[in-house]
C-alpha positions as CSV (number, residue, x, y, z in Angstrom):
1,X,104.0,89.6,110.0
2,X,104.6,91.6,113.2
3,X,104.6,90.4,116.7
4,X,101.2,91.9,117.2
5,X,99.9,89.9,114.2
6,X,101.3,86.8,115.6
7,X,99.6,87.4,119.0
8,X,96.3,87.8,117.3
9,X,96.7,84.8,115.0
10,X,98.1,82.3,117.5
11,X,96.0,83.4,120.5
12,X,99.2,83.6,122.6
13,X,98.6,85.2,126.0
14,X,99.5,88.9,125.9
15,X,101.9,88.6,128.8
16,X,104.2,86.4,126.6
17,X,103.8,88.4,123.4
18,X,104.4,91.7,125.1
19,X,107.9,90.7,126.1
20,X,110.0,93.5,124.4
21,X,112.9,91.2,123.5
22,X,110.6,88.7,121.8
23,X,108.8,91.5,120.0
24,X,112.2,92.8,118.7
25,X,113.1,89.3,117.4
26,X,109.8,88.7,115.7
27,X,109.7,92.1,114.2
28,X,113.2,91.6,112.8
29,X,112.0,88.4,111.2
30,X,108.9,90.1,109.8
31,X,109.8,89.5,106.1
32,X,109.4,85.8,106.8
33,X,106.8,83.8,108.7
34,X,107.9,83.3,112.3
35,X,106.1,81.5,115.1
36,X,106.6,80.9,118.8
37,X,106.6,77.1,119.2
38,X,107.2,74.4,121.7
39,X,107.1,74.5,125.5
40,X,106.6,78.3,125.5
41,X,103.3,77.9,123.8
42,X,102.2,75.0,126.1
43,X,103.3,76.8,129.3
44,X,101.7,80.1,128.3
45,X,98.4,78.5,127.5
46,X,98.5,76.6,130.8
47,X,99.3,79.7,132.7
48,X,102.7,78.3,133.7
49,X,106.0,80.3,133.7
50,X,107.7,80.6,130.3
51,X,111.4,80.2,130.9
52,X,112.6,80.1,127.3
53,X,111.0,80.7,123.9
54,X,111.7,78.8,120.7
55,X,110.9,80.4,117.3
56,X,110.4,78.6,114.1
57,X,110.9,80.6,110.9
58,X,110.9,80.1,107.1
59,X,114.0,82.2,106.9
60,X,117.2,80.4,106.0
61,X,120.0,80.6,108.7
62,X,121.9,83.2,106.7
63,X,118.8,85.3,106.3
64,X,118.0,85.0,110.0
65,X,121.5,86.2,110.9
66,X,121.4,89.1,108.4
67,X,118.0,90.2,109.7
68,X,119.2,90.0,113.3
69,X,122.3,92.0,112.6
70,X,120.3,94.6,110.6
71,X,117.9,95.0,113.6
72,X,120.8,95.4,116.0
73,X,120.2,92.1,117.9
């Protein structure tokens, strides 16, 4: 799943999903399901500022670290 797929599936406002840093992280996690969750979703849907973004993924911590390192994050 790419960041673009997530935007379409979750109906997140484009302003949030177009953040280049978020896209890099979600693209790095693409082999595993990854979702923007929590207050970022609430704030984005309410049109309020998104100050931080939480991501939930099915990847194990060691997989997440390996994917982030491989992506240069």
